[in-house]
N, C-alpha and C positions, 0 to 999 in steps of 0.2 A: 374672704378669696379676695374682694376688691381692696380690702386693706392692705393685705401683703402685696399686693401689685402696686397700690399706691407707694408703700415702704421702699419698694424695688425701683421704682422710678425715682423717686425722691433721693435714694442712694447713688443712682445711676446720673443723676442731675449734679448732685454735690461732688461725684467724681469729677465729673468732667470740668464743673466747675475750676476745680483744684487743678486738674491737670492743665487747663488754660491758664491760671494763673502762673504757674511754674512757669510753663512754657514762654510766657510774657516777661517773668524775671528773669530768666534764663538768656534771651535773646537781648534784653537792654543791658546786662553783665557782662556782657562776654563769655559766655558759659559760666558764670556765677566766680568769674577771674578779676573783676573790677567791679566799681560802685555802680548803683544803678544808675541809668543816664534818663536823667531830664531834658537834654538838649541834645538833639543827633543832626547829622549831615547826611545830606542824598545828592550822589554825584550820578550821571546816568542812569536813573532808575532804582539806584542799589543804596541803601542805607550802610552809612559808616557808624560804626557802633563802637567800635576799638579804638583805646586812646593813641596808641602808636600804628602808622601804617605806612605803605608806600604804593607809588603809583607813578606811570609815565602819561605825560600830557603832551599830544601833538602841536608843534608849532605851527603858526599859520591859522589857529582855530580857537573858538572862543568855549570857555569850560566854565560850565554853571554849576555852582554848589548850593543847592537849597538848604536853609537853616531851620530847622524846628523844634518844638518844644513836646514832648511826650504826651503831656495832657492838655491838648484843645490849641487853640490859637494864642499867637502872641497877644498878651493883655499889655497895659500899662506896668505893670508890676514886673514880666518878666520879658518886654519887648527889647530888642538888640541883641545883637554880639559884634565881637574885633576879629579882624583877619590882618595877619602880618607874616612878613615871610622873612625868615633869616638862613645863614648857612647850614647846613645839615652840619653840624656839630661832629660828627664819628669820626675817629681816627682816621678812617681810608681816605677821606675827603681833603685831606690837608694836603695843601700847596702854597707856595709862595708865589705872588702876583707882584710886579713893580708900578709904582708911581713916580714919575719922574726918574727913575732909575732907582728909586728906593725901595727894596723889600719888604713886603708885609703877609701877614698870614690871613688866607681867604677867612676862616674860621674866625678871625678874629674881627671881623666885621660885625657890628652889633644887629643893623639891620639892612635888607636888601627891597623892602616893600616900596619906596620911591621909584624903582627902577622899572617895575611891574605896571600894566595899565590893568587895575581892578575897577570894577563900576559895582558900589554897594547900594544895592537896595535892603526895602525893608525885610523881607523874607528868603532874601539869595543876593549872591553876588557872582561876579562873572569877571575871570580871569583871561583878558585877550592876549594871545602870543602872536607878534609878528615871525614870519618866516624868517626872519633876518636875526632873530633872536638866540644869543650865545650868552656864554659867562663873561666873556671878554665884552660885549655888548652893554651886559647888565652893570659891570662894574665902571665902565666907559659913562653910561647914564649917571653914575654917582658921582665922578670924578668928570665932570665934562670940560674944565677948563685945565687938565693934567694931560698929560701922556701914561697910557695904561698899557702896559700888556701882560699875556696871561699866559703861562706853560703849556705844551702841547698835552702833559700830563692829567690837566684840568678835566680836558674832554673825554678822559676814558672814565671818569667817575659817573657810577650809574644815577646817585640823587643826590646831587650837589647843594639841593634846596628842601628847606621845612616850612611848609606852610601851616600856620597856628592858625586855630578857630576856637575862639572863646564864648563860651554864653554871658550875658549881660553882667551876671556877677563873677564871672570866669571861676566857678565851680567846676564847670565841666570843659575841660580843653582836648582838642583833638591834635595832634603833630602827625601831619601827612609829607614824610619824606617824598622828593618828588623829581624828576629829571625831564629832561626833553625826548618826545620820538622825534626822527628827523625823517622825513619823507626821501625814499629814494627814487631821483628824477629820473635817471636811466644808468644802462651798465654798457660799459665799454671795453670792448675784450682786445688785449694786444698779442694774443697767440698768433703766429701764422698760420699753423694748421690746428682744427678742433677735430677729434675722432669721437663717434658714437660707438 
């Protein structure tokens, strides 16, 4: 009787281990849709495990992204990561801006990283977004000695930037399309009469 009970207990434990292993792999492969992630990102306490995602970042705030390796702490072998910001190349994000009167395609810009305030630490990085940051201010930072103008339609783009975060060997890469969340400071009503 005790031998049968031990066999049942062993079977249950084995089944539990298999279920946990499958669940672990499921989580780190985006539902078996991507390769197993040995490197991942955490933002606001949530893990980012999909290769492509979207988010809105509030201006006037600092945004911390933790970079982690799935198996243990960063070692000398797998230490490090890279971060860069580029224009979102989606066709809905296309607009032309001018530099000294000459037109240029926004998506033709190779990199925007230098226009952002990014602090890199060993296991995380912080993007600081001043409350005055706009697409125009970013382009003006990239071309400080030139006259830069941006059309109004540029401000209707939901995710004009792509944050690229890669593992030390670039085998795992995350592309996060992002835009700014603008804080509303007040509401002004212009109607002469308001009905309830």
